[in-house]
C-alpha positions in Angstrom: 158.1 71.1 67.3 159.6 69.4 70.4 161.6 66.2 70.2 161.7 63.0 72.3 164.5 62.7 74.9 165.9 59.3 75.3 169.1 60.2 77.3 169.6 61.4 80.7 172.4 63.6 79.7 172.2 66.6 81.3 173.5 68.5 78.0 170.6 66.7 76.0 168.2 67.7 78.9 169.3 71.5 78.7 168.7 71.6 75.0 165.4 70.1 74.9 164.4 72.3 77.6 165.2 75.4 76.1 163.7 73.9 72.9 160.3 73.2 75.0 159.9 76.9 75.9 158.6 77.7 72.6 155.9 75.3 72.7 152.0 76.1 73.9 151.5 75.5 77.7 149.6 72.5 77.2 152.4 70.7 74.9 154.9 71.5 77.0 153.4 70.7 80.4 152.5 67.2 78.4 156.0 66.6 77.2 157.3 67.3 80.9 154.7 64.8 82.1 156.2 62.0 79.6 159.4 62.9 80.5 158.8 62.7 84.4 157.1 59.3 83.7 160.3 58.0 81.9 162.7 59.5 84.7 160.1 57.5 87.2 160.4 54.3 85.3 164.3 54.2 85.1 165.2 54.1 88.7 168.3 55.8 88.5 170.4 56.3 91.7 169.2 58.4 94.3 171.6 61.3 93.5 171.3 61.0 89.8 167.7 61.2 90.3 167.5 63.9 92.6 169.7 65.9 90.1 167.2 65.1 87.5 164.3 65.9 89.3 165.9 69.4 90.2 166.5 70.2 86.9 163.2 69.5 85.8 161.0 71.2 88.7 161.7 74.6 87.7 160.0 74.1 84.1 157.5 72.0 85.4 156.4 74.7 87.9 156.7 77.3 85.3 154.4 75.0 82.8 151.8 74.7 85.5 151.6 78.4 86.0 151.2 79.1 82.4 148.5 76.6 82.6 146.8 78.1 85.2 146.2 81.3 83.1 144.5 79.2 80.3 142.4 77.5 83.0 140.7 80.6 84.1 140.1 81.9 80.6 138.5 78.3 80.1 136.2 78.4 83.1 134.5 81.3 81.0 133.8 79.5 78.4 134.0 75.5 78.7 133.9 73.8 82.0 135.3 70.4 80.8 137.9 71.7 78.5 138.7 73.6 82.2 139.0 70.4 83.6 141.3 68.9 81.4 143.6 71.7 82.0 143.6 71.6 85.5 143.8 67.7 85.6 147.3 68.2 83.4 148.5 70.4 86.1 147.3 67.9 88.7 149.0 64.8 86.9 152.1 66.9 86.3 152.9 67.7 89.9 151.5 64.2 91.0 154.6 62.7 88.8 156.7 65.3 90.1 156.2 64.6 94.2 156.3 60.6 93.0 160.1 61.0 92.1 161.0 62.8 95.0 158.9 60.1 97.1 161.3 57.3 96.0 164.1 59.8 98.0 164.9 60.5 101.5 166.4 63.7 103.4 164.6 67.0 104.3 165.2 68.7 100.6 163.0 65.4 99.3 160.0 65.7 102.3 159.6 69.6 101.4 160.0 69.1 97.7 157.0 66.2 98.1 155.1 68.5 100.2 155.2 71.8 97.8 154.1 69.3 94.8 151.1 68.3 96.6 150.2 71.6 98.0 150.3 73.0 94.0 147.9 69.7 93.4 145.7 70.8 96.5 145.4 74.1 94.7 144.6 72.6 91.4 141.8 70.6 93.0 140.2 73.8 94.8 140.6 75.7 91.4 139.0 72.9 89.8 136.4 72.4 92.4 136.6 69.0 93.4 137.4 67.3 96.8 140.9 65.4 97.1 140.7 62.0 97.5 141.6 60.0 100.6 144.7 58.8 98.5 145.9 62.4 98.5 145.8 62.8 102.6 147.3 59.1 102.3 150.4 60.6 100.6 151.0 63.3 103.1 150.6 60.7 106.2 152.9 58.4 104.5 156.1 60.9 103.9 155.3 62.8 107.3 155.6 59.6 109.1 158.7 58.6 107.5 160.2 62.0 108.2 159.1 62.2 111.7 160.8 58.6 112.5 164.1 60.0 110.6 164.3 63.4 112.3 163.9 65.3 109.3 160.8 67.7 109.6 162.5 70.7 110.9 165.6 71.3 108.9 164.9 74.1 106.6 165.1 73.8 102.8 165.8 76.7 100.3 163.5 76.5 97.4 164.4 78.9 94.6 161.1 77.7 92.4 158.7 78.9 95.2 160.6 81.5 96.6 160.7 80.2 100.1 163.2 78.8 102.8 160.4 76.3 105.0 161.0 73.5 107.0 159.1 70.2 105.6 156.9 70.7 108.8 156.4 74.2 108.0 155.9 73.4 104.5 152.9 71.2 105.6 151.5 73.9 108.2 150.9 76.2 105.0 149.4 73.7 102.9 146.9 72.5 105.8 146.3 76.2 106.4 144.9 76.7 102.7 142.8 73.6 103.0 141.3 74.6 106.5 140.1 78.0 105.3 138.2 76.8 103.0 139.8 77.9 99.9 136.6 76.8 97.8 134.8 79.8 99.2 137.3 82.1 97.5 136.9 83.0 94.0 138.8 80.8 91.8 140.9 84.0 90.0 141.7 84.8 93.8 143.2 81.1 94.9 146.7 81.1 93.3 147.0 84.6 94.8 146.0 83.3 97.8 148.3 80.1 98.1 151.6 81.9 97.4 150.5 84.6 100.2 150.5 81.8 102.5 153.5 80.2 101.3 155.8 83.2 101.2 154.2 85.6 103.9 156.4 86.3 106.8 152.8 88.0 108.2 151.1 84.5 108.9 152.3 82.9 112.1 151.6 79.5 112.9 152.1 77.5 116.1 151.9 73.6 116.1 149.8 72.3 119.5 149.1 76.0 120.9 147.5 76.3 124.3 144.5 78.5 123.2 144.1 77.4 119.4 141.6 79.4 116.9 141.0 76.0 115.3 142.2 72.7 115.0 142.5 70.7 111.6 142.8 67.0 110.8 144.5 66.2 107.6 142.9 62.8 107.8 139.7 64.3 107.3 139.0 66.8 104.5 136.8 68.4 106.6 136.3 71.9 108.4 137.9 72.3 111.6 137.2 70.6 114.9 136.6 72.3 117.8 139.1 73.7 120.0 138.4 71.9 123.3 138.3 68.2 121.4 140.5 65.9 122.5 144.7 66.7 121.8 145.5 64.9 118.5 147.8 62.1 118.4 150.4 63.5 115.6 152.0 66.7 116.3 151.1 68.3 113.0 147.5 67.6 113.6 147.2 70.6 116.0 148.2 74.0 115.0 146.6 77.4 114.9 147.0 80.7 112.8 146.8 84.0 112.7 147.6 86.9 110.0 149.6 89.9 111.4 149.8 91.7 108.0 148.1 91.0 104.9 150.6 93.2 102.3 150.0 92.3 98.9 146.9 90.6 99.2 143.7 92.2 97.6 141.2 93.8 100.3 138.4 91.3 99.7 140.8 88.3 100.1 142.5 89.6 102.8 138.9 90.5 104.5 137.9 86.7 104.0 141.3 85.7 104.9 141.1 87.2 108.2 137.7 85.8 108.7 138.3 82.4 108.4 141.2 82.8 110.8 139.2 84.1 113.4 140.1 87.6 113.1 136.7 89.3 111.8 137.2 93.2 111.1 134.5 93.9 113.9 133.5 97.6 112.0 132.1 95.7 108.9 130.1 93.1 110.8 127.2 95.6 111.2 124.0 94.1 110.8 122.7 91.7 113.9 119.6 89.5 114.6 118.7 87.3 117.6 118.6 83.3 116.8 115.9 81.5 117.9 116.9 77.8 116.9 119.8 76.3 115.4 119.4 73.1 113.3 122.3 70.8 112.7 123.1 68.1 110.0 121.9 68.0 106.6 119.6 65.0 107.4 118.0 66.9 109.8 117.4 70.0 108.2 115.8 68.5 104.9 113.6 66.5 107.2 112.2 69.6 109.0 112.3 71.6 105.6 110.2 69.0 104.4 107.8 69.2 107.2 107.6 72.8 106.8 106.7 72.7 103.1 103.9 69.6 103.8 102.5 71.9 106.5 102.2 75.5 104.8 98.7 75.8 105.4 98.9 76.1 109.4 102.1 78.0 109.7 100.0 80.5 111.8 99.3 77.8 114.3 101.2 77.5 117.3 104.3 75.5 117.1 105.3 72.9 120.1 108.6 71.7 120.2 109.1 67.8 119.3 110.3 66.1 122.1 111.8 62.6 122.0 109.9 60.1 124.2 111.9 59.6 127.6 111.0 57.2 130.4 109.6 58.1 133.7 113.3 58.1 135.2 114.5 60.8 133.0 114.7 63.9 135.0 114.0 66.3 131.8 112.8 65.8 128.4 115.6 65.8 125.9 115.2 67.9 122.9 114.9 66.2 119.4 118.3 65.6 118.2 119.7 67.7 116.0 117.6 71.0 116.8 118.9 73.2 119.6 116.1 75.8 121.1 116.1 77.7 124.1 119.2 79.7 123.0 120.6 82.9 124.1 122.2 83.6 120.5 122.8 86.6 118.6 124.1 86.6 114.8 126.2 89.6 113.4 127.0 89.4 109.8 128.4 91.8 106.9 125.5 93.3 105.2 127.1 92.2 101.6 128.9 89.4 102.5 128.8 86.1 104.1 130.7 86.7 106.9 129.3 86.4 110.2 130.0 85.9 113.7 127.6 84.1 116.2 127.4 84.3 120.1 125.7 81.3 121.5 125.6 79.7 125.0 126.1 76.2 123.8 128.8 74.5 121.3 128.1 73.8 117.6 129.8 71.0 115.3 132.1 72.1 112.7 131.6 68.8 110.7 127.5 69.4 109.7 125.2 72.1 107.9 123.6 74.3 110.1 120.4 76.1 109.7 119.6 79.2 111.9 116.2 80.0 112.3 115.3 83.9 113.3 112.3 85.1 115.6 110.3 86.2 112.1 110.9 82.6 111.1 113.3 83.1 108.3 115.8 80.4 107.9 119.8 80.9 106.8 122.1 78.1 106.0 125.6 78.4 107.4 128.7 76.6 108.1 131.1 76.9 111.3 134.7 78.1 110.7 136.5 78.6 113.9 135.1 78.8 117.6 136.7 81.1 120.5 135.2 78.9 123.3 133.6 81.0 126.5 134.9 80.9 129.3 133.5 82.1 132.7 129.7 82.1 131.7 130.8 83.9 128.6 129.0 82.7 125.1 131.1 80.9 122.4 131.8 83.0 119.1 131.7 81.1 116.0 132.9 82.2 112.8 130.2 81.5 110.1 129.9 81.7 106.4 126.5 82.6 105.6 124.3 81.1 102.4 121.7 84.0 101.7 117.9 82.7 100.6 115.2 80.9 102.1 116.1 77.1 101.8 114.0 74.7 100.2 114.0 70.9 100.5 113.8 68.8 97.2 115.0 65.5 95.5 118.3 65.1 93.6 118.9 62.3 91.0 122.3 61.6 90.7 124.1 58.8 88.5 124.9 55.6 90.4 123.5 56.6 93.8 119.7 57.1 92.9 117.4 60.0 94.8 119.2 61.9 97.4 118.1 64.9 99.5 118.7 68.1 97.9 118.4 71.5 99.7 118.1 74.5 97.3 118.6 78.2 97.5 115.8 79.4 94.9 117.7 82.7 94.7 120.9 81.0 93.7 122.7 78.1 91.8 123.8 76.3 95.0 122.7 72.8 96.2 123.2 71.1 99.6 123.7 67.1 99.3 124.6 64.2 101.4 128.6 63.6 100.6 128.7 62.8 97.0 132.1 63.3 94.5 130.7 64.7 91.6 133.2 65.7 88.5 132.7 69.0 87.3 129.8 69.0 84.5 127.9 65.8 85.9 124.2 65.7 84.8 122.0 65.6 87.5 118.1 66.0 88.2 116.7 68.2 90.8 113.0 68.2 91.3 112.9 66.6 87.7 114.6 69.6 86.2 118.1 68.6 84.5 121.3 70.5 85.5 125.0 69.7 85.5 127.5 70.2 88.9 129.6 72.9 89.0 132.3 74.3 91.4 132.4 72.2 94.7 131.6 74.7 97.8 131.8 72.7 100.9 132.8 69.1 101.6 132.5 67.3 104.9 131.2 64.2 106.3 127.5 65.5 106.9 126.9 67.3 103.5 128.4 68.9 100.2 127.6 71.9 98.4 127.9 72.6 94.8 127.6 75.5 92.8 125.4 74.5 89.8 126.1 75.2 86.1 123.6 78.2 84.5 
């Protein structure tokens, strides 16, 4: 049985930590959380506070690691219990980061980012998007570090087994965020995160001349198009590629390569032509509803919908959100969601896509990266596909009212306008009750959740 600690004496703290090692993971984490709260509220001198934080940091990471095993087991049995465990990990790292945020210097910046990275890992394991306050903490810390010239000093981190500068630490966190990690299995996320932290096979460049993708940490969304306007801050624009993937399971390495723009060509064997591409959740839902209402006339010749134009316009514009008359080819993995699309025009990264084949079948997709075509060559987009014929319905969400919902009948996925749902939130989809599961996608256009069985 652990006892409360009311002193900051190093010997007393060391004895308390030894006693704490015999506690169960949840009790150990709760005790450390309370201890960090006490420390952060004591307003000690900077040197004394740093010594206390460094002494507690190893046990905090060890407690979070122990809770991670509990979380994965609880995910099989109870979503609500798993959510409580993940939240405890997040709160624990939040308190640790808060302590370092009151300090200055490269070490403090690196320690803050390391804890924020752990929070991001737990958010993805839980399947909930981090809020704007999370990204605001990164902006604030990096802004101070940039102003004081403290971002490029390397810092030893024996707890994580790394020696990274605050800027390098940030880039690895953003790489993890931009993958997006929510498309990996929850059980693989810790392995993936640790690999990104420690691997010397991951090459990351700031402000690259030929970026694979560009990610804006102020918007928790997929990467932007490489040809977009250059970012204002130096840590907004960067690219990454994988030189080697030792230590990663094959399924994780293959998906990581794909998201970094390096898909193994030999596994993308199945191919088809694409006739149309619909962009945006609202547009796709509207088109699906139109299709559903007109199923009895599907054999009729379909005339493309055109916007009304004035006589001064030389050529009628296509309906917004629908790309027709494409030169497009889709190559995809026969047993996985990985795909590459070669197309003669640019597509948005932050919107849901629907690819219509010449057989009339629709496939939902999300763009992950782009290699811009040059000298008349097509653009190459890395996609994640959602297999199954989509159908449009109506979702009733607490405090939001009815929302257009796109379902895949053969899966438990639902695509909604951006809405934050806690794990286990009760919703109605086409009058059928269900509960929200893990978050799969998040952008300013749409979100996707797995529904609990």
